[in-house]
N, C-alpha and C positions, 0 to 999 in steps of 0.2 A: 505494501498498499503506500500509495506516498504518505513524504512527511512534511508535516503542517506546525509551520508555526504561529500558532494559536495567536496570540498576543501582539504579533508584529500584521498578521493580516491587514488589507485598508476596512474591509467590515467589521474591525476588530476596532480601529480607531473612530469611524465613525459612531457603532454601537456604543464607544467611549463617550463623545462628545454628546451623544442622543443621550443618553442618561444622565449627565447633567442638567437639562432641561426637565427630564419630565419623573426625577428620582420621588420631588418633591410634590408630587401630582395625585389628588386624594381619585381612587377606583367611582366614587359616587361623581364625582367631573367629569371620567372621565362617557360616565353614562351619560350622562345630561347632555355632554357634547353631540354623543351620538345615540340617537333613538333605535338604528339598529344594530345595533352593535351585539345583541343574541346571534341577532342571522348569523352576520359576517365573524361572527370567531365562535362558531359552532358547524361542527360535523357528525353525519350521522352513515353508522357503518350500515349497509345492508340491513335499513331497514328494522335493527336489531338493538342497535345501540348507539346512546348520543354523547358524545363528546363534546362538553361545553367547556371551552377555557377562556371566555370572557370576562371571570371575574379575576383576573390576571394585571400586573401593573403596567399595562403595554398597552402597545394604541398601533395606528394602522403604520407610522415608520415606523416602532419597535418593526413590526412584523415583519416591512419590509427590509429593515439591515437584518434583522436574520435568519430570514429567506437569501438575499444575499450573500451572509458568511457560509450556507449550505451552498451557493453555487461557486462559491468560490475557493473551496477545500475541496468542493467537487462530490460530493455528500456521494451521486448515484452512481458513481466510477469503482465507487470501494460495496458498495451494494451488490454491481453486477457481480465484482470481486470474490465476495461471498460465497451468492449461490452460484457461482461456475465452477466454486472446485478449488480456487485457488488456495494457496497455503499463506491465509491473510494469520493465521496463530503460527507468527516466523521465530518467533525463541523456542517455540515445541518440531518445527517445521510441519507445523498439521497443516488442513484445510478444516475448518467451523462448520460441520453441514447439519446437524439440526434440521434443517431448512427440508431436508431428503425426507428424514424418517417420518414425515405429517405428505408427499409429495402422492403417495398413494398413486401415478400417474405411469404412462408407461414412456411417460419424455425420461429420454437417457439422464444422468448426473455423472458426469465421469470424472475417476479419480485414478490417477497414474496406469488411467490406457486403461479401466476396468470400471464398468457400467453398477456403479453401487447401489444403482435399484432392484438390481436382480436377489442380490444380498438382504438392501432391507426386507423387503416382501417376501424375502425365503420366511425370514425371522417373525414376520408380521404370520406368518401361515401358520407358522409351528405355535405362536404365541395365544392362535385364535383355537388352533384344536386342542391345545393342553387343556384354557382353559372353561370350553367346553367341555375339559372329560370328570374335571375337580366340580365346574358348576351343574352339572348334572347327574352328579351322585356314581358316576362308571368308575373314576381312579379312584378306590382304595388306598387303604393304612395297613399296616404289617397284620392287623388282626379282620382285615377285609372290612372294617366300618369306611362310612363317606367320612369326607376329607368333613371338617367345619368350622376351622380355625388356619389364617394365617398369618407366620409369622415374618415381616421383610427386617431384614437384620441390614442395614447401613448405616452411612452418617455423612453430614454433606448434601450433596443432589443427590446423591442416590437412599436419602429418606424425606427429605424438606418438600422436593416437590410432590413426590408421590402422597409421602404423610397430607399434603396442603390438597392434593384432588381428590382421595376417595371421603376427605373430609367433607369439601367444598359438595360433592357432589355425592353426599350423600339419603337425597331424593330418590336416587336412581340405583341404589347400593341392594344387593339379591341377600340372601342369607347368611354369608361366610362371616365368620367373626374377623374382624382384620386389626396385626397388631403393629408397632412400630416398636423397635430397640433403635437407639442409636447410640448412646451415650454409655463411657466405658464405665462410666460408675456402676457395680454389680445390681445396686437396685433396679437399674432399669431393664433388665434381661429377668432381672429373681421377681419383680412383678408380675409380667409377661408368662413365666412360666410359671408362676402359681394358677394362674387360671387356667392351662389349656393342659388337655387330655394327650399326650405323645401317638396314641391310638389314631389321633381325627386330625392332626395338624401338620401343614408342608411349610417348611422352612426356606424362604428368599435371601439367598444372600448377596448381596449387591454391592459387590465393589466392582469399580473398570480397573483396575489394577491387580485388584484379591492380594494385596497388601496389607492395606490402611490398616490398621493399627486394632482401631478402636473396633472397625467392623467383626476382623479376623478375633480377635479375641472373644468378644459374644456370639461367634459362631460357634468355636472350640467347645464354648460353659455349654452351648446348643448343643452341640452335637455330643459332648460325654450325658448329659441330663439324656438325651434318648436314648443314647447303650448302653445308659444304669439300668433302665427298665426292657428295652431289647437282647443287650447282647449277642444283639447278631448284625457284623456289619453289613453285609449283603441287604437290610432292611434297609439302608441311606438313600435308598433311589427309591424310595416308593415317597419319602416325605424330603430328601434334598437336593436342593435344588441353587443354581449357582446363575446371575446373570453378572456377564463377565465382558473384558474384552482380554482377558489372559486365559484361557483354554488351559494350558499348563498346571501355572496354578490352584486351578477350578479342580482338573482333576488331582495332584498331588494330595488334597482335600481331601477328597477319595466323593469325587461327585460324578456320581454318574456320565459317561460322553454326552449321553438322549440329555441327560439332563441340566446342560447347560443352554441357556442361552444367550446369545452373543448382544455386543455390540463393538461401536470401533474405534479406534483412536481419534475420527476427527470428531467424537460426541464428548466434548465438556461433560464436565459431571454436573454441575446443575443446571445444565439443558438436555438431561437425558432421559428426563418421564417419557420420552417420547419413544425412546426405546423399549427395551425388554430390561432394562432399570422400572418405567411402567409395568410391567408385569405382574403387581398388586392390583396395581388402579380396573389392571382388565379382568381377574379375577372379582376384585369387585363391585366397576356395573355392565357387567361383562365384555362380548367385545364387538357389540354392536353399536355401542354408545361413546363404545374406545375410538371407533373410528369416527362417527361424528365430531371426536372430541378432537382426531387429527386434522381431521376436517376444519373445522374453526380456525383453528391454526394456520392450515395451510390457502384459507380465503384470506388473512392479515396477512401473510405473506406474500399473495399476489395481488394485495394494497402496497403493501411496503414497497414490492419491484415495480408496480407499471402505476401507482399515481405520482401524480408530478407535487413538486415539496409543497406547495401551497393552501394543497388539500390533501396531505401525506401525513397521518395522523404521528405513527410513533415520529416521526423528523420534525414534525411539530412541536410533539413535549418535549421533544428531547434539547430542541433550538430553546424553549421558553427556561427549562432547567438550567442551563446553561444560562443565562440570563441572569437566572436569581444566584448562581453559586459563584460568578464571575464578576458581577457588577453591583448586584447587593453585598456577595458576601453571605448572601445564607450559607452558613454547613451543615443542615439539614431538610428532609423532606419526611412528611409523614404521610401514608397508606391508611388511611380510614374504610373498610369496606362497612356497609351497616346491613348485613346479612351474616349472622353467625355460626352458620355453616360453613364462613371463611376466614374461622377465625387464626389462622398459620399461611394467612397469605402473605402482610406484611412480615414475615419473618423466613419467609418462603422469599418474597421480594427481597428485602432483607439481604439475604448470600448472595442470590443472580448481580444485583445490581453492587453490593459492595466489596464482593471476591472478582466484579469482571474490573470495575475502573477506581477500584484502591489501590492508586500506582501512584509514583511521584519521581517516576524516570520517562522519560517521550520516545517513543519509538526509536529513535539514536543514540538513545544509553543517557542522554543529557539531563540534569536535575532540571522536574517543572518548579516555573516562579508564582506559575495560578494554580487555580482547585482544581480536581478532579472530581472523583468520588463524593457525590454526595454524603451522609450518612442516613437509613434509611431507618423510621422505625415505625410503627402505631399501633391499634388496636381495632377490632371488632368494632362498631357499632356503639349504643347510648352510654358500653359503658365510660370511653374517652372522654365522653364530657363529663361525668363526677370522677373523673383523673388531671388530666392533663391540658382539657381545654383551657380553660383558666389560665396559663400559662402564654397559651396560643392567641387567649384575643387582650391579654391587659401585660405580657409580659416583653421585656425589651429581644427577644430575638424575632425576626424574623421568618414564619416557619409555611413558607409552600406546602398545600395539599391536597390531595388528589381523597375523595369522596366517590365512593362507589356502591350501586346501591342497584335494585332491580324493582320495573313495574311488576309484577303479581310473582309473593310470595308461594314457596315453597309448602308452606304453615299458613293457611289462610283462617286462623282463629280472634273472632269477635273485630274489636279494632286494632289488634296488635299493631298491622300492619300497616296501616293508617299513618300512624304514633309514628310507626319509626320516621315511615318517610315525612312527614311531616316536622322532627329533627333533622332530619338532612337536609331539607330547602333551607328551613329556619338557621342550623348553622352556617350555611353556605353563605345565607345572609347575612348575618348576625357576622361572621368574619369581616366582610365586604364594606360592609356601609356605616358598623356599628352603630350608637343610639347617642343622638342631638342632646343638647343641654334643656331645649324644650320640650322632647319627650320623657325626660330624665325628671324636670321640673314638675310634670303631668302625672307621673307614676309619685313622686316625693306628697307632689298635693293629696294623691288621694289615701297616704299610705297613715299609720297611723303613728308615724318616727314623727311627732310633733316638737320631740326635744330639740331634733338638728335642723340646720337650714339647708334648703336647696345648696347653697353655697360653700357651705360648708361638707356638705357629701359628696356632692360632685364630681370633685378628685377620685372617689373611690369605685363609685359607682358607673365613669363614663368607658366608654366601649371605642376609642377611634374608631376602630374598622380599618382598612387598607391593607387587611390581613388578604394573599393569593392565594386562590384555586382553583381549581380543575374537577369537572365533577360530569361524572360517567355512570351515565342513567341504561340499564340492563333491560332488556323486554322479563328474560329470565334467565337466571342463572339455570344454564341447561349441558352438557357436553358439550354443545357447538359454542358456542357465548361465552362459555369458559373459556376454550381454545382458542379462543381471538382475541381474547381479555389476555392468556398470559403471551403467547407470541408478542400481539403490544409492545408489550413492557421490553420483550427479549430486546424487539428493534431500538426501542427507544435507547436502552442500553447499549447496544453495538453502535447507532449515532455517535452518543456521548462518547465513549471511549472515542471513536476514529476521527471527527471534529477535534479533540482535546491532545491529540496524537501520541496515543498511550497502547498498548496493549489488551485488550479483553478476554484475552481466553486462555491468560495464565494465571498465576498464579504462585506465584514465586515464593510470598510472604507467608505461606501457609506452610510452606517445608520449612522455617528453620527453627519452626516449634518441636516439629516431629521429628526433625533428627538430635536435636538435642535431650527429648524429654527419653528417648530410647540410652541415648549417652549415661542421664540419669537415675533411667530407672539399671540399670549394667551397675552403676553404681550402689544406688541401695541395695542391690540383691550381693553386694561385694564384703565381705568382713574388711574391705578396709579402714583404715584412720586416715590415710595420705587426705589432706584437704587440697582439692580440687580445686572450688568455685570459688567468685568475690566473696566476698564477706558476708553480705546478707544472704545469697542465695545457703552459703555453705554455713550458717544462721540456723535457715528454715530446716535444714537436712540436717544437722547435731541435736534441733528440739524435736524432730521426727522421730530420730531414729533413741533417742534420751526413752521413748516411752516403749517403744519396742524389741529395745534388745533387751 
C-alpha cells in the first residue's frame, strides 16, 4: 500500500484551517442553518439500516475536506488491493481476505495463483454437514446419547466474535447449550465443566496457530477432565474438534483428522468469526441462518467496494472518527447498543479496533506524531445511562458515541421496547442540544426546591450539549443485518488505519507479554533464587513465592 504522510497532506492542512473556524460552533446552530441537515447527513442501507450522522460537529465544508482527504490518499485503491488478495499485511507478508469468507459466489479470488474460494466453499460445506448432524441428533457421544452442549475454547477473536454473535442472535438459537471459555484463570473453565455432561458435550478448540497458551491450557484441562470419565482416547474423536490453520498441531493434540476445520493465515484472528472459527455460531443458529449472516456481510462488502466515497458508509464513519481524534483530540469512542442481546458488541469492537489500530509507527516504521486508534468502550441499553452518561453529558471529555437500536424487538412485551427507543432518541437529542437556561428556569419554578434560586442551581443542572453522536437504526437484529453491521465496522477500521498510514492487520504488541509470561512461568516453576528482574517485578515474585513455598 502507498505510504501516506497524513498530517502533511493538503487535505489535512485545509481541515486544520477549517477546524479553527468551526470548532466552537454548536450543533444546534448547524441544524438552524440547514433545515435539510438530516436528509443530507444520513444514508439508508438496503432499506434495512439507517445511518444518521447529522448530529456530528461537521458541516458541508467539513465533509468536503474529509472526502478530499479520502481522494488524496486514494482510499479506493487500498480497498481494491485488499479485495484482490494483495499482501497488505506486509509485516507478516500476508493478504487480508476475511471478505472471501462471505463471498459465497463463483467469482474467484486468487492467492498465490490458487482460487481460494474453492477451499472456502469446501470448508463451508463441511461446517454445514457437521452442524446438521449435531443439531438433528445424528452425531452421538461416546455412550450413544445426542449432543446437548457445545463448549468453545478460544481467546481474543476466537472467543469474542463467536460469543458476541451467538448472544446477539439468541432469538434464532436452537436447543443446543452454548458455552465459551477464554480466560486462563481456572475458574472460567471449571464453572463450565460443572454444568456439562461429558456424554453429551463437544469441545471446539479455536486457535489459528493452535499454540495460544490460554486456549491450549484450557483445552488440555478439558481433555483431561473428559478422559477421567471415559478412559479411552479413541472416544476423543466423538467429542473434540479443532478450528485452526495449523493442522499438524491439532493432530499432535490427538484431534482426529476429520474433526479439523481449517482456516487460513490470511484470516486475522479478530476477523475470523466468518470462518470455521465461527462453527459455534453455526451450531447455535443453524447453517441456513449462518448463510444469511454471511450474505449480510457480503452485501456491506459490495457497498464498500462499489459505492462512491460520499455515500460510502464505512468511509464516511472512518473520516468522521479521524476528524474527532486528530482535530478535536478525542481519545475515546463509545459504542452503545440499545439491545440486551448485543451486550458483547462493544467488547468485540474494542478488540477489533484497538488491536488493529493501536499502533505508534507508520508503514515506514517511523514514529507517529498524531493519534491513531481510539479507545473503544461501551455498555448496552439504558444501563449506561445510569452509569457513565453523566460524564458524557457534563464532564470535561468530548466523547463521540455510536447509538445502535432496532425498530422491531424480538421481545415485544408491553411497552418495553417503546420506552427503550424513547431513551435512544432522547439521549442523542440531549447530547446534541442540551438544555437551555429558559427550560431550566421553567423546571425549577415548577419544582419544590424553593430554597434555591435559579441562578444558583443552573451551573449544576445545565447541560450544554454539543456532544457528537452517530445513530444506527436497524429494522431488526437478524442474521443478515448483524452481518452487515459487523462488516461496516470492519471496513471503517480498515479505512482509518489506511489513511493514518499504519498496518491494521498485525498485532506485535500482543506478542511481548506472551513471551515474557512464559519466561516468568519457567522462573516461578524453578527452584532458583537468582534475581532476574527489575525491583518491582522481582518484589512481586518474591511476595508471591513467600506464600507458596
